[in-house]
N, CA, C and O atoms as CSV, one atom per row, in Angstrom:
chain,resi,resn,atom,element,x,y,z
A,1,MET,N,N,35.793,-122.789,-13.394
A,1,MET,CA,C,34.872,-123.199,-12.532
A,1,MET,C,C,35.385,-122.758,-11.196
A,1,MET,O,O,36.569,-122.653,-10.876
A,2,LEU,N,N,34.272,-122.501,-10.422
A,2,LEU,CA,C,34.209,-122.121,-9.469
A,2,LEU,C,C,34.363,-122.870,-8.159
A,2,LEU,O,O,33.561,-123.780,-7.948
A,3,LEU,N,N,35.207,-122.626,-7.337
A,3,LEU,CA,C,35.230,-123.706,-6.447
A,3,LEU,C,C,34.512,-123.091,-5.012
A,3,LEU,O,O,34.700,-121.875,-4.963
A,4,VAL,N,N,33.909,-123.492,-4.093
A,4,VAL,CA,C,33.227,-123.101,-3.174
A,4,VAL,C,C,33.208,-123.903,-2.284
A,4,VAL,O,O,32.689,-125.012,-2.413
A,5,GLN,N,N,33.890,-123.403,-0.985
A,5,GLN,CA,C,34.461,-124.523,0.416
A,5,GLN,C,C,32.598,-124.841,0.713
A,5,GLN,O,O,31.662,-124.177,0.266
A,6,PRO,N,N,32.551,-125.804,1.413
A,6,PRO,CA,C,31.275,-126.327,1.949
A,6,PRO,C,C,30.940,-125.428,3.124
A,6,PRO,O,O,29.769,-125.527,3.488
A,7,SER,N,N,31.843,-124.406,3.936
A,7,SER,CA,C,31.590,-123.698,4.947
A,7,SER,C,C,31.419,-122.218,4.099
A,7,SER,O,O,31.471,-121.185,4.766
A,8,GLU,N,N,31.256,-122.150,2.920
A,8,GLU,CA,C,30.734,-120.800,2.475
A,8,GLU,C,C,29.359,-120.925,1.435
A,8,GLU,O,O,28.815,-120.026,0.794
A,9,TRP,N,N,29.012,-122.390,1.520
A,9,TRP,CA,C,27.793,-122.825,0.831
A,9,TRP,C,C,26.544,-122.384,1.459
A,9,TRP,O,O,25.504,-122.288,0.808
A,10,ALA,N,N,26.630,-122.085,2.832
A,10,ALA,CA,C,25.399,-121.390,3.504
A,10,ALA,C,C,25.344,-119.873,3.169
A,10,ALA,O,O,24.297,-119.235,3.283
A,11,GLU,N,N,26.702,-119.233,2.682
A,11,GLU,CA,C,26.428,-117.834,2.479
A,11,GLU,C,C,26.151,-117.538,1.150
A,11,GLU,O,O,25.332,-116.730,0.713
A,12,VAL,N,N,27.011,-118.365,0.471
A,12,VAL,CA,C,26.554,-118.323,-1.157
A,12,VAL,C,C,24.989,-118.349,-1.313
A,12,VAL,O,O,24.227,-117.482,-1.740
A,13,HIS,N,N,24.731,-119.697,-0.801
A,13,HIS,CA,C,23.041,-119.761,-0.846
A,13,HIS,C,C,21.970,-118.747,-0.410
A,13,HIS,O,O,20.905,-118.456,-0.956
A,14,ARG,N,N,22.575,-118.253,0.802
A,14,ARG,CA,C,21.902,-117.112,0.917
A,14,ARG,C,C,21.989,-115.551,0.052
A,14,ARG,O,O,21.061,-114.811,-0.276
A,15,GLU,N,N,23.188,-115.425,-0.119
A,15,GLU,CA,C,23.704,-114.193,-1.365
A,15,GLU,C,C,22.391,-114.722,-2.818
A,15,GLU,O,O,21.684,-113.883,-3.376
A,16,LEU,N,N,22.358,-116.196,-3.147
A,16,LEU,CA,C,21.872,-116.512,-4.230
A,16,LEU,C,C,20.205,-116.347,-4.334
A,16,LEU,O,O,19.438,-116.301,-5.295
A,17,HIS,N,N,20.026,-116.284,-2.966
A,17,HIS,CA,C,18.358,-116.372,-2.669
A,17,HIS,C,C,18.009,-115.112,-2.531
A,17,HIS,O,O,17.009,-114.612,-3.046
A,18,ALA,N,N,19.077,-114.353,-1.600
A,18,ALA,CA,C,18.405,-113.065,-1.795
A,18,ALA,C,C,18.262,-112.118,-3.197
A,18,ALA,O,O,17.467,-111.219,-3.470
A,19,LEU,N,N,19.624,-112.843,-4.129
A,19,LEU,CA,C,19.391,-112.378,-5.472
A,19,LEU,C,C,18.258,-112.386,-6.434
A,19,LEU,O,O,17.905,-111.644,-7.350
A,20,THR,N,N,17.823,-113.459,-5.917
A,20,THR,CA,C,16.947,-114.527,-6.695
A,20,THR,C,C,15.557,-113.641,-6.276
A,20,THR,O,O,14.678,-113.446,-7.115
A,21,ALA,N,N,15.452,-113.107,-4.831
A,21,ALA,CA,C,14.131,-112.488,-3.968
A,21,ALA,C,C,14.371,-111.350,-5.217
A,21,ALA,O,O,13.511,-111.109,-6.065
A,22,LYS,N,N,15.562,-110.772,-5.167
A,22,LYS,CA,C,15.641,-109.393,-5.996
A,22,LYS,C,C,15.036,-109.153,-7.655
A,22,LYS,O,O,14.437,-108.204,-8.161
A,23,VAL,N,N,15.459,-110.367,-8.165
A,23,VAL,CA,C,14.974,-110.558,-9.219
A,23,VAL,C,C,13.623,-110.711,-9.402
A,23,VAL,O,O,12.925,-110.368,-10.356
A,24,THR,N,N,13.304,-111.324,-8.270
A,24,THR,CA,C,11.437,-111.794,-8.674
A,24,THR,C,C,11.375,-110.734,-8.123
A,24,THR,O,O,11.126,-110.184,-9.196
A,25,GLY,N,N,11.369,-109.661,-7.213
A,25,GLY,CA,C,10.791,-108.701,-7.114
A,25,GLY,C,C,10.621,-107.591,-7.982
A,25,GLY,O,O,9.645,-106.853,-8.114
A,26,PHE,N,N,12.171,-107.585,-8.786
A,26,PHE,CA,C,12.051,-106.774,-10.581
A,26,PHE,C,C,11.308,-107.234,-10.999
A,26,PHE,O,O,10.384,-106.523,-11.394
A,27,ASP,N,N,11.235,-108.360,-11.146
A,27,ASP,CA,C,10.219,-109.327,-12.111
A,27,ASP,C,C,8.968,-109.140,-11.902
A,27,ASP,O,O,8.251,-109.353,-12.879
A,28,THR,N,N,8.269,-108.685,-10.582
A,28,THR,CA,C,6.957,-108.576,-10.205
A,28,THR,C,C,6.561,-107.031,-10.366
A,28,THR,O,O,5.451,-106.678,-10.764
A,29,LYS,N,N,7.349,-106.356,-10.097
A,29,LYS,CA,C,7.637,-104.582,-10.394
A,29,LYS,C,C,7.515,-104.351,-11.966
A,29,LYS,O,O,7.030,-103.288,-12.352
A,30,PHE,N,N,7.927,-105.282,-12.864
A,30,PHE,CA,C,7.902,-105.254,-14.361
A,30,PHE,C,C,6.830,-105.669,-14.974
A,30,PHE,O,O,6.442,-105.166,-16.029
A,31,GLY,N,N,6.266,-106.591,-14.401
A,31,GLY,CA,C,4.623,-107.124,-14.503
A,31,GLY,C,C,3.813,-106.203,-14.324
A,31,GLY,O,O,2.945,-105.956,-15.161
A,32,ASP,N,N,3.970,-105.396,-12.987
A,32,ASP,CA,C,2.936,-104.410,-12.631
A,32,ASP,C,C,3.234,-103.581,-13.602
A,32,ASP,O,O,2.246,-103.156,-14.201
A,33,LEU,N,N,4.682,-103.044,-14.119
A,33,LEU,CA,C,4.308,-101.617,-14.684
A,33,LEU,C,C,3.812,-102.152,-16.408
A,33,LEU,O,O,3.196,-101.406,-17.169
A,34,THR,N,N,4.220,-103.506,-16.747
A,34,THR,CA,C,3.833,-103.563,-17.880
A,34,THR,C,C,2.200,-103.545,-17.815
A,34,THR,O,O,1.594,-103.061,-18.771
A,35,ALA,N,N,1.572,-104.003,-16.838
A,35,ALA,CA,C,0.051,-104.142,-16.847
A,35,ALA,C,C,-0.254,-102.779,-16.797
A,35,ALA,O,O,-1.092,-102.400,-17.616
A,36,LYS,N,N,0.269,-101.862,-15.957
A,36,LYS,CA,C,-0.167,-100.465,-16.283
A,36,LYS,C,C,0.249,-99.809,-17.575
A,36,LYS,O,O,-0.435,-98.894,-18.033
A,37,VAL,N,N,1.234,-100.193,-18.127
A,37,VAL,CA,C,1.072,-99.746,-19.497
A,37,VAL,C,C,0.328,-100.449,-20.604
A,37,VAL,O,O,-0.002,-99.863,-21.635
A,38,GLU,N,N,0.053,-101.814,-20.348
A,38,GLU,CA,C,-1.313,-102.109,-21.369
A,38,GLU,C,C,-2.560,-101.382,-20.617
A,38,GLU,O,O,-3.427,-101.043,-21.423
A,39,ARG,N,N,-2.796,-101.127,-19.538
A,39,ARG,CA,C,-4.302,-100.577,-19.430
A,39,ARG,C,C,-4.252,-99.116,-19.884
A,39,ARG,O,O,-5.252,-98.548,-20.323
A,40,LEU,N,N,-2.723,-98.360,-19.731
A,40,LEU,CA,C,-2.281,-97.029,-20.229
A,40,LEU,C,C,-3.019,-97.059,-21.729
A,40,LEU,O,O,-4.104,-96.524,-21.955
A,41,ASP,N,N,-2.205,-97.800,-22.726
A,41,ASP,CA,C,-2.617,-98.778,-23.965
A,41,ASP,C,C,-3.791,-98.934,-24.219
A,41,ASP,O,O,-4.110,-98.935,-25.408
A,42,MET,N,N,-4.564,-99.072,-23.447
A,42,MET,CA,C,-6.143,-99.894,-23.858
A,42,MET,C,C,-6.628,-98.084,-23.653
A,42,MET,O,O,-7.036,-97.648,-24.729
A,43,LYS,N,N,-6.645,-97.296,-22.812
A,43,LYS,CA,C,-7.173,-95.891,-22.394
A,43,LYS,C,C,-6.777,-95.417,-23.560
A,43,LYS,O,O,-7.670,-95.152,-24.365
A,44,PHE,N,N,-5.252,-95.168,-23.990
A,44,PHE,CA,C,-4.973,-94.781,-25.563
A,44,PHE,C,C,-5.943,-94.752,-26.449
A,44,PHE,O,O,-6.581,-93.840,-26.975
A,45,ASP,N,N,-5.953,-96.309,-26.559
A,45,ASP,CA,C,-6.994,-96.505,-27.698
A,45,ASP,C,C,-8.283,-96.503,-27.640
A,45,ASP,O,O,-8.873,-96.745,-28.692
A,46,GLY,N,N,-8.795,-96.331,-26.852
A,46,GLY,CA,C,-9.972,-95.622,-26.334
A,46,GLY,C,C,-9.705,-94.217,-26.794
A,46,GLY,O,O,-10.092,-93.961,-27.934
A,47,LEU,N,N,-9.179,-93.367,-26.192
A,47,LEU,CA,C,-9.249,-91.947,-26.493
A,47,LEU,C,C,-9.202,-91.963,-27.985
A,47,LEU,O,O,-10.130,-91.472,-28.628
A,48,ASP,N,N,-8.031,-92.575,-28.645
A,48,ASP,CA,C,-7.703,-92.476,-30.206
A,48,ASP,C,C,-9.170,-92.881,-31.098
A,48,ASP,O,O,-9.423,-92.437,-32.218
A,49,THR,N,N,-10.177,-93.960,-30.200
A,49,THR,CA,C,-11.122,-93.953,-31.171
A,49,THR,C,C,-12.362,-92.724,-30.661
A,49,THR,O,O,-13.360,-92.515,-31.350
A,50,LYS,N,N,-12.175,-92.228,-29.778
A,50,LYS,CA,C,-13.031,-91.178,-29.288
A,50,LYS,C,C,-13.002,-90.362,-30.334
A,50,LYS,O,O,-13.876,-89.983,-31.114
A,51,PHE,N,N,-11.503,-90.080,-30.202
A,51,PHE,CA,C,-10.210,-88.565,-31.286
A,51,PHE,C,C,-11.324,-88.778,-32.960
A,51,PHE,O,O,-12.151,-87.982,-33.403
A,52,GLU,N,N,-11.006,-89.800,-33.387
A,52,GLU,CA,C,-11.799,-90.488,-34.234
A,52,GLU,C,C,-12.945,-89.826,-34.871
A,52,GLU,O,O,-13.203,-89.097,-35.829
A,53,ARG,N,N,-13.613,-90.531,-33.711
A,53,ARG,CA,C,-15.123,-90.380,-34.328
A,53,ARG,C,C,-15.674,-88.504,-34.061
A,53,ARG,O,O,-16.674,-87.990,-34.562
A,54,LEU,N,N,-14.658,-87.823,-33.140
A,54,LEU,CA,C,-14.824,-86.560,-33.059
A,54,LEU,C,C,-14.166,-86.275,-34.670
A,54,LEU,O,O,-15.016,-86.110,-35.545
A,55,ASN,N,N,-12.928,-86.223,-35.027
A,55,ASN,CA,C,-12.539,-85.867,-35.966
A,55,ASN,C,C,-13.672,-86.113,-37.371
A,55,ASN,O,O,-14.017,-85.196,-38.117
A,56,THR,N,N,-14.033,-87.267,-37.475
A,56,THR,CA,C,-15.282,-87.747,-38.360
A,56,THR,C,C,-16.243,-86.577,-37.880
A,56,THR,O,O,-16.300,-85.834,-38.860
A,57,LYS,N,N,-16.937,-86.096,-36.985
A,57,LYS,CA,C,-18.091,-84.716,-36.676
A,57,LYS,C,C,-17.535,-84.082,-37.127
A,57,LYS,O,O,-18.149,-83.580,-38.068
A,58,VAL,N,N,-16.057,-83.530,-36.969
A,58,VAL,CA,C,-15.577,-82.116,-37.294
A,58,VAL,C,C,-15.363,-81.901,-38.939
A,58,VAL,O,O,-15.127,-80.921,-39.646
A,59,GLU,N,N,-15.515,-82.949,-39.115
A,59,GLU,CA,C,-15.341,-82.940,-40.820
A,59,GLU,C,C,-16.390,-83.010,-41.376
A,59,GLU,O,O,-16.470,-82.748,-42.576
A,60,GLY,N,N,-17.476,-83.387,-40.633
A,60,GLY,CA,C,-18.747,-83.262,-41.311
A,60,GLY,C,C,-19.153,-82.079,-41.122
A,60,GLY,O,O,-19.517,-81.551,-42.173
A,61,LEU,N,N,-19.287,-81.125,-39.783
A,61,LEU,CA,C,-19.162,-80.244,-39.485
A,61,LEU,C,C,-18.623,-78.643,-40.371
A,61,LEU,O,O,-19.095,-77.518,-40.529
A,62,ASP,N,N,-17.423,-79.363,-40.760
A,62,ASP,CA,C,-17.014,-78.507,-41.903
A,62,ASP,C,C,-17.399,-78.615,-43.312
A,62,ASP,O,O,-17.242,-77.679,-44.096
A,63,MET,N,N,-17.894,-79.725,-43.639
A,63,MET,CA,C,-18.415,-79.866,-44.993
A,63,MET,C,C,-19.694,-79.183,-44.974
A,63,MET,O,O,-20.068,-78.527,-45.946
A,64,LYS,N,N,-20.472,-79.320,-43.783
A,64,LYS,CA,C,-21.669,-78.349,-44.072
A,64,LYS,C,C,-21.734,-76.894,-44.176
A,64,LYS,O,O,-22.463,-76.072,-44.731
A,65,PHE,N,N,-20.344,-76.882,-43.179
A,65,PHE,CA,C,-20.016,-74.807,-43.132
A,65,PHE,C,C,-19.327,-74.824,-44.417
A,65,PHE,O,O,-19.500,-73.675,-44.822
A,66,ASP,N,N,-18.704,-75.397,-45.226
A,66,ASP,CA,C,-18.557,-75.176,-46.653
A,66,ASP,C,C,-19.709,-75.158,-47.406
A,66,ASP,O,O,-19.798,-74.070,-47.975
A,67,ARG,N,N,-20.806,-76.033,-47.704
A,67,ARG,CA,C,-21.738,-75.531,-48.054
A,67,ARG,C,C,-22.567,-74.458,-47.912
A,67,ARG,O,O,-23.019,-73.667,-48.739
A,68,LYS,N,N,-22.702,-74.563,-46.665
A,68,LYS,CA,C,-23.523,-73.217,-46.238
A,68,LYS,C,C,-22.887,-71.847,-46.851
A,68,LYS,O,O,-23.430,-71.067,-47.633
A,69,PHE,N,N,-21.879,-71.788,-46.408
A,69,PHE,CA,C,-21.208,-70.561,-46.497
A,69,PHE,C,C,-20.906,-70.551,-48.733
A,69,PHE,O,O,-20.647,-69.558,-49.413
A,70,GLU,N,N,-21.019,-71.465,-49.043
A,70,GLU,CA,C,-21.151,-71.535,-50.621
A,70,GLU,C,C,-22.333,-70.790,-50.950
A,70,GLU,O,O,-22.540,-69.777,-51.618
A,71,ASP,N,N,-22.960,-71.484,-50.372
A,71,ASP,CA,C,-24.589,-70.978,-50.558
A,71,ASP,C,C,-24.834,-69.309,-50.238
A,71,ASP,O,O,-25.270,-68.415,-50.963
A,72,PHE,N,N,-24.463,-69.305,-49.139
A,72,PHE,CA,C,-24.298,-67.899,-48.784
A,72,PHE,C,C,-23.331,-67.011,-49.690
A,72,PHE,O,O,-23.845,-65.946,-50.029
A,73,ARG,N,N,-22.259,-67.196,-50.072
A,73,ARG,CA,C,-21.563,-66.637,-51.249
A,73,ARG,C,C,-22.133,-66.540,-52.372
A,73,ARG,O,O,-21.932,-65.503,-53.004
A,74,VAL,N,N,-23.044,-67.624,-52.974
A,74,VAL,CA,C,-24.076,-67.458,-54.070
A,74,VAL,C,C,-24.872,-66.500,-53.872
A,74,VAL,O,O,-25.190,-65.676,-54.730
A,75,GLN,N,N,-25.320,-66.529,-52.548
A,75,GLN,CA,C,-26.912,-65.437,-52.432
A,75,GLN,C,C,-26.417,-64.202,-52.392
A,75,GLN,O,O,-27.242,-63.374,-52.780
A,76,VAL,N,N,-25.012,-63.593,-51.957
A,76,VAL,CA,C,-24.683,-62.848,-52.127
A,76,VAL,C,C,-24.036,-62.171,-53.543
A,76,VAL,O,O,-24.126,-60.963,-53.765
A,77,ASP,N,N,-23.328,-63.179,-54.528
A,77,ASP,CA,C,-23.086,-62.771,-55.293
A,77,ASP,C,C,-24.293,-62.331,-55.988
A,77,ASP,O,O,-24.377,-61.150,-56.327
A,78,ASN,N,N,-25.447,-63.338,-56.293
A,78,ASN,CA,C,-26.615,-62.740,-56.749
A,78,ASN,C,C,-27.502,-61.736,-56.515
A,78,ASN,O,O,-28.312,-61.284,-57.324
A,79,LYS,N,N,-27.279,-61.302,-55.072
A,79,LYS,CA,C,-27.799,-59.815,-54.754
A,79,LYS,C,C,-26.910,-58.529,-55.158
A,79,LYS,O,O,-27.238,-57.348,-55.282
A,80,PHE,N,N,-25.408,-59.315,-55.352
A,80,PHE,CA,C,-24.884,-58.129,-55.802
A,80,PHE,C,C,-24.954,-57.806,-57.235
A,80,PHE,O,O,-24.994,-56.638,-57.623
A,81,SER,N,N,-24.974,-59.040,-58.203
A,81,SER,CA,C,-25.744,-58.877,-59.441
A,81,SER,C,C,-27.238,-57.922,-59.637
A,81,SER,O,O,-27.535,-57.067,-60.472
A,82,GLU,N,N,-27.819,-58.363,-58.740
A,82,GLU,CA,C,-29.259,-57.674,-59.098
A,82,GLU,C,C,-29.034,-55.981,-58.691
A,82,GLU,O,O,-29.274,-55.021,-59.424
A,83,VAL,N,N,-28.452,-55.960,-57.166
A,83,VAL,CA,C,-27.910,-54.522,-57.217
A,83,VAL,C,C,-27.511,-53.635,-58.117
A,83,VAL,O,O,-27.964,-52.513,-58.346
A,84,ASP,N,N,-26.079,-54.568,-58.928
A,84,ASP,CA,C,-25.394,-54.106,-60.008
A,84,ASP,C,C,-26.346,-53.516,-61.158
A,84,ASP,O,O,-26.361,-52.370,-61.606
A,85,VAL,N,N,-27.161,-54.658,-61.520
A,85,VAL,CA,C,-28.126,-54.552,-62.626
A,85,VAL,C,C,-29.256,-52.957,-62.301
A,85,VAL,O,O,-29.529,-52.242,-63.266
A,86,GLN,N,N,-29.714,-52.654,-61.088
A,86,GLN,CA,C,-30.459,-51.525,-60.713
A,86,GLN,C,C,-29.893,-50.848,-60.623
A,86,GLN,O,O,-30.448,-49.886,-61.155
A,87,PHE,N,N,-28.636,-50.459,-60.121
A,87,PHE,CA,C,-27.701,-49.694,-59.913
A,87,PHE,C,C,-27.280,-49.208,-61.820
A,87,PHE,O,O,-26.877,-48.113,-62.215
A,88,ARG,N,N,-27.484,-50.118,-62.425
A,88,ARG,CA,C,-27.152,-49.575,-63.978
A,88,ARG,C,C,-28.219,-49.237,-64.351
A,88,ARG,O,O,-28.280,-48.137,-64.901
A,89,ASP,N,N,-29.279,-49.919,-64.222
A,89,ASP,CA,C,-31.038,-49.085,-64.664
A,89,ASP,C,C,-31.160,-47.638,-64.155
A,89,ASP,O,O,-31.837,-46.735,-64.646
A,90,LEU,N,N,-30.235,-47.597,-62.895
A,90,LEU,CA,C,-30.782,-46.372,-62.336
A,90,LEU,C,C,-29.978,-45.099,-63.046
A,90,LEU,O,O,-30.530,-44.035,-63.325
A,91,HIS,N,N,-28.494,-45.415,-63.303
A,91,HIS,CA,C,-27.855,-44.953,-64.143
A,91,HIS,C,C,-27.818,-44.262,-65.362
A,91,HIS,O,O,-27.151,-43.354,-65.857
A,92,VAL,N,N,-28.976,-45.162,-65.764
A,92,VAL,CA,C,-29.541,-45.162,-67.326
A,92,VAL,C,C,-30.716,-44.049,-67.161
A,92,VAL,O,O,-30.957,-43.084,-67.886
A,93,GLN,N,N,-31.400,-44.508,-65.926
A,93,GLN,CA,C,-32.526,-43.355,-65.858
A,93,GLN,C,C,-32.282,-42.086,-65.193
A,93,GLN,O,O,-33.269,-41.396,-64.938
A,94,VAL,N,N,-31.094,-41.656,-64.864
A,94,VAL,CA,C,-30.603,-40.261,-64.403
A,94,VAL,C,C,-30.071,-39.957,-65.455
A,94,VAL,O,O,-30.243,-38.764,-65.709
A,95,ALA,N,N,-29.152,-40.816,-66.635
A,95,ALA,CA,C,-28.721,-40.228,-67.794
A,95,ALA,C,C,-30.198,-39.506,-68.492
A,95,ALA,O,O,-29.981,-38.399,-68.986
A,96,LEU,N,N,-31.441,-39.926,-68.575
A,96,LEU,CA,C,-32.478,-39.541,-69.234
A,96,LEU,C,C,-32.989,-38.512,-68.779
A,96,LEU,O,O,-33.590,-37.677,-69.456
A,97,VAL,N,N,-32.812,-38.469,-67.647
A,97,VAL,CA,C,-33.610,-37.147,-67.172
A,97,VAL,C,C,-32.647,-36.100,-67.023
A,97,VAL,O,O,-33.066,-34.942,-67.025
A,98,LEU,N,N,-31.137,-36.375,-66.864
A,98,LEU,CA,C,-30.215,-35.246,-67.501
A,98,LEU,C,C,-30.766,-34.526,-69.108
A,98,LEU,O,O,-31.065,-33.353,-69.333
A,99,ALA,N,N,-30.761,-35.501,-69.891
A,99,ALA,CA,C,-30.874,-35.259,-71.413
A,99,ALA,C,C,-32.159,-34.598,-71.561
A,99,ALA,O,O,-32.400,-33.801,-72.468
A,100,LYS,N,N,-33.181,-35.026,-70.432
A,100,LYS,CA,C,-34.788,-34.505,-70.836
A,100,LYS,C,C,-34.170,-32.572,-70.081
A,100,LYS,O,O,-34.407,-31.481,-70.598
A,101,THR,N,N,-33.547,-32.802,-69.050
A,101,THR,CA,C,-33.191,-31.560,-68.290
A,101,THR,C,C,-32.749,-30.627,-69.644
A,101,THR,O,O,-33.234,-29.646,-70.208
A,102,ALA,N,N,-31.856,-31.270,-69.795
A,102,ALA,CA,C,-30.973,-30.233,-71.032
A,102,ALA,C,C,-32.062,-29.916,-72.270
A,102,ALA,O,O,-32.363,-28.781,-72.638
A,103,ASP,N,N,-32.480,-30.908,-72.716
A,103,ASP,CA,C,-34.179,-30.469,-73.836
A,103,ASP,C,C,-34.746,-29.320,-73.314
A,103,ASP,O,O,-34.805,-28.268,-73.951
A,104,ILE,N,N,-35.323,-29.514,-71.772
A,104,ILE,CA,C,-35.918,-28.596,-71.426
A,104,ILE,C,C,-35.637,-27.142,-71.164
A,104,ILE,O,O,-36.383,-26.164,-71.213
A,105,ASP,N,N,-33.951,-27.299,-70.780
A,105,ASP,CA,C,-33.361,-25.956,-70.863
A,105,ASP,C,C,-33.152,-25.026,-72.338
A,105,ASP,O,O,-33.280,-23.809,-72.464
A,106,VAL,N,N,-32.871,-25.814,-73.147
A,106,VAL,CA,C,-32.897,-25.403,-74.348
A,106,VAL,C,C,-34.656,-25.022,-74.973
A,106,VAL,O,O,-34.667,-24.238,-75.922
A,107,LEU,N,N,-35.624,-25.374,-74.635
A,107,LEU,CA,C,-36.830,-25.215,-74.952
A,107,LEU,C,C,-37.331,-24.005,-74.150
A,107,LEU,O,O,-38.141,-23.226,-74.652
A,108,ARG,N,N,-36.803,-23.826,-72.772
A,108,ARG,CA,C,-37.025,-22.442,-72.231
A,108,ARG,C,C,-36.560,-21.680,-72.476
A,108,ARG,O,O,-37.193,-20.625,-72.431
A,109,GLU,N,N,-35.072,-21.641,-72.930
A,109,GLU,CA,C,-34.353,-20.654,-73.849
A,109,GLU,C,C,-35.230,-20.136,-75.146
A,109,GLU,O,O,-35.779,-19.036,-75.216
A,110,ALA,N,N,-35.242,-20.902,-75.902
A,110,ALA,CA,C,-36.354,-20.825,-77.305
A,110,ALA,C,C,-37.447,-20.441,-76.937
A,110,ALA,O,O,-38.135,-20.067,-77.886
A,111,VAL,N,N,-37.959,-20.356,-75.903
A,111,VAL,CA,C,-39.258,-19.866,-75.596
A,111,VAL,C,C,-38.938,-18.408,-75.005
A,111,VAL,O,O,-39.545,-17.487,-75.551
A,112,VAL,N,N,-38.210,-18.136,-74.137
A,112,VAL,CA,C,-37.807,-16.644,-73.875
A,112,VAL,C,C,-37.180,-16.114,-74.903
A,112,VAL,O,O,-37.191,-14.884,-74.878
A,113,ASP,N,N,-36.607,-16.617,-75.849
A,113,ASP,CA,C,-35.885,-15.832,-77.139
A,113,ASP,C,C,-37.357,-15.330,-77.548
A,113,ASP,O,O,-37.665,-14.139,-77.515
A,114,HIS,N,N,-38.390,-16.536,-78.004
A,114,HIS,CA,C,-39.508,-16.050,-78.652
A,114,HIS,C,C,-40.533,-15.301,-78.156
A,114,HIS,O,O,-41.486,-14.886,-78.814
A,115,THR,N,N,-40.295,-15.096,-76.763
A,115,THR,CA,C,-40.981,-14.090,-76.272
A,115,THR,C,C,-40.509,-12.812,-76.217
A,115,THR,O,O,-41.324,-11.937,-75.923
A,116,ALA,N,N,-39.321,-12.490,-76.443
A,116,ALA,CA,C,-38.785,-11.589,-76.378
A,116,ALA,C,C,-38.700,-11.108,-77.833
A,116,ALA,O,O,-38.605,-9.905,-78.077
A,117,GLN,N,N,-38.726,-11.872,-78.629
A,117,GLN,CA,C,-39.011,-11.518,-80.197
A,117,GLN,C,C,-40.475,-10.778,-80.507
A,117,GLN,O,O,-40.589,-9.857,-81.317
A,118,LEU,N,N,-41.476,-11.283,-79.798
A,118,LEU,CA,C,-42.642,-11.266,-79.357
A,118,LEU,C,C,-42.890,-9.734,-79.021
A,118,LEU,O,O,-43.362,-8.790,-79.653
A,119,ARG,N,N,-42.458,-9.873,-77.974
A,119,ARG,CA,C,-42.562,-8.155,-77.173
A,119,ARG,C,C,-42.080,-7.243,-77.851
A,119,ARG,O,O,-42.588,-6.127,-77.961
A,120,SER,N,N,-40.896,-7.669,-78.457
A,120,SER,CA,C,-40.403,-6.561,-79.523
A,120,SER,C,C,-40.911,-6.162,-80.553
A,120,SER,O,O,-40.947,-4.957,-80.801
A,121,LEU,N,N,-41.427,-7.106,-81.399
A,121,LEU,CA,C,-42.563,-6.856,-82.510
A,121,LEU,C,C,-44.093,-6.166,-81.968
A,121,LEU,O,O,-44.783,-5.418,-82.661
A,122,LEU,N,N,-44.366,-6.539,-80.803
A,122,LEU,CA,C,-45.767,-6.099,-80.252
A,122,LEU,C,C,-45.617,-4.481,-80.032
A,122,LEU,O,O,-46.473,-3.622,-80.244
A,123,TRP,N,N,-44.090,-4.293,-79.478
A,123,TRP,CA,C,-43.925,-2.981,-79.390
A,123,TRP,C,C,-43.633,-1.798,-80.386
A,123,TRP,O,O,-43.748,-0.580,-80.250
A,124,VAL,N,N,-43.191,-2.627,-81.495
A,124,VAL,CA,C,-42.547,-1.761,-82.578
A,124,VAL,C,C,-43.795,-1.674,-83.264
A,124,VAL,O,O,-43.731,-0.765,-84.092
A,125,ARG,N,N,-44.992,-2.291,-83.261
A,125,ARG,CA,C,-46.455,-2.356,-84.280
A,125,ARG,C,C,-47.205,-1.894,-83.440
A,125,ARG,O,O,-48.378,-1.888,-83.814
A,126,ALA,N,N,-47.018,-1.473,-82.387
A,126,ALA,CA,C,-48.124,-0.842,-81.182
A,126,ALA,C,C,-48.381,0.392,-81.563
A,126,ALA,O,O,-47.620,1.137,-82.182
A,127,PRO,N,N,-49.759,0.677,-81.089
A,127,PRO,CA,C,-50.110,2.328,-81.502
A,127,PRO,C,C,-49.629,3.291,-80.907
A,127,PRO,O,O,-49.215,3.008,-79.783
A,128,ALA,N,N,-49.530,4.220,-81.183
A,128,ALA,CA,C,-48.729,5.575,-80.236
A,128,ALA,C,C,-49.232,5.372,-78.930
A,128,ALA,O,O,-48.417,5.266,-78.013
A,129,GLN,N,N,-50.413,5.304,-78.706
A,129,GLN,CA,C,-51.234,5.590,-77.579
A,129,GLN,C,C,-50.341,4.326,-76.532
A,129,GLN,O,O,-49.952,4.841,-75.483
A,130,TRP,N,N,-50.042,3.081,-76.640
A,130,TRP,CA,C,-49.823,1.876,-76.206
A,130,TRP,C,C,-48.141,2.378,-76.128
A,130,TRP,O,O,-47.792,1.596,-75.244
A,131,LEU,N,N,-47.125,3.009,-76.401
A,131,LEU,CA,C,-46.248,3.662,-76.071
A,131,LEU,C,C,-46.072,4.711,-75.248
A,131,LEU,O,O,-44.999,4.873,-74.666
A,132,SER,N,N,-46.956,5.425,-75.125
A,132,SER,CA,C,-47.222,6.509,-74.156
A,132,SER,C,C,-47.721,5.886,-72.830
A,132,SER,O,O,-47.154,6.222,-71.790
A,133,ASN,N,N,-48.746,4.999,-72.796
A,133,ASN,CA,C,-49.408,4.816,-71.653
A,133,ASN,C,C,-49.743,3.097,-71.184
A,133,ASN,O,O,-50.315,2.662,-70.184
A,134,GLY,N,N,-49.047,2.285,-72.509
A,134,GLY,CA,C,-48.495,1.170,-72.151
A,134,GLY,C,C,-50.329,0.227,-72.774
A,134,GLY,O,O,-51.271,0.955,-73.088
A,135,PRO,N,N,-50.446,-0.982,-72.819
A,135,PRO,CA,C,-51.055,-1.407,-73.674
A,135,PRO,C,C,-52.585,-1.562,-72.839
A,135,PRO,O,O,-52.460,-1.503,-71.615
A,136,GLN,N,N,-53.696,-1.711,-73.236
A,136,GLN,CA,C,-54.935,-1.523,-72.297
A,136,GLN,C,C,-55.337,-2.519,-72.668
A,136,GLN,O,O,-54.958,-2.993,-73.739
A,137,LEU,N,N,-56.271,-3.153,-71.839
A,137,LEU,CA,C,-57.058,-4.391,-72.690
A,137,LEU,C,C,-58.535,-3.834,-72.475
A,137,LEU,O,O,-59.498,-4.441,-72.944
């Protein structure tokens, strides 16, 4: 138990009053800070809501992009398939042309050989005047 003398009551009362004022001041400051924190919390809630909406929009755009990219990829794959088929057809056509060219070369050689044989036969059986003067038409 604290015994305070009556002469000290006034001083203790002033100190108590000063401490009460300090506590009230701190309480007021704490209340102000609490109000600021609550306002900031509400702002953050609003920002969070906006962020969620933006996130939803971004997800929607991402899905659209994925669909468009997939469509584009399918188109490119189809185009490459078409070009591949055309290239294979062209390759077959080139092979056929090369085969025909080889056939033409064989025919040309046969014609040259046959012509040479015909010339030799003509000159062998030609009259004597052809041999001296050449053929005359």
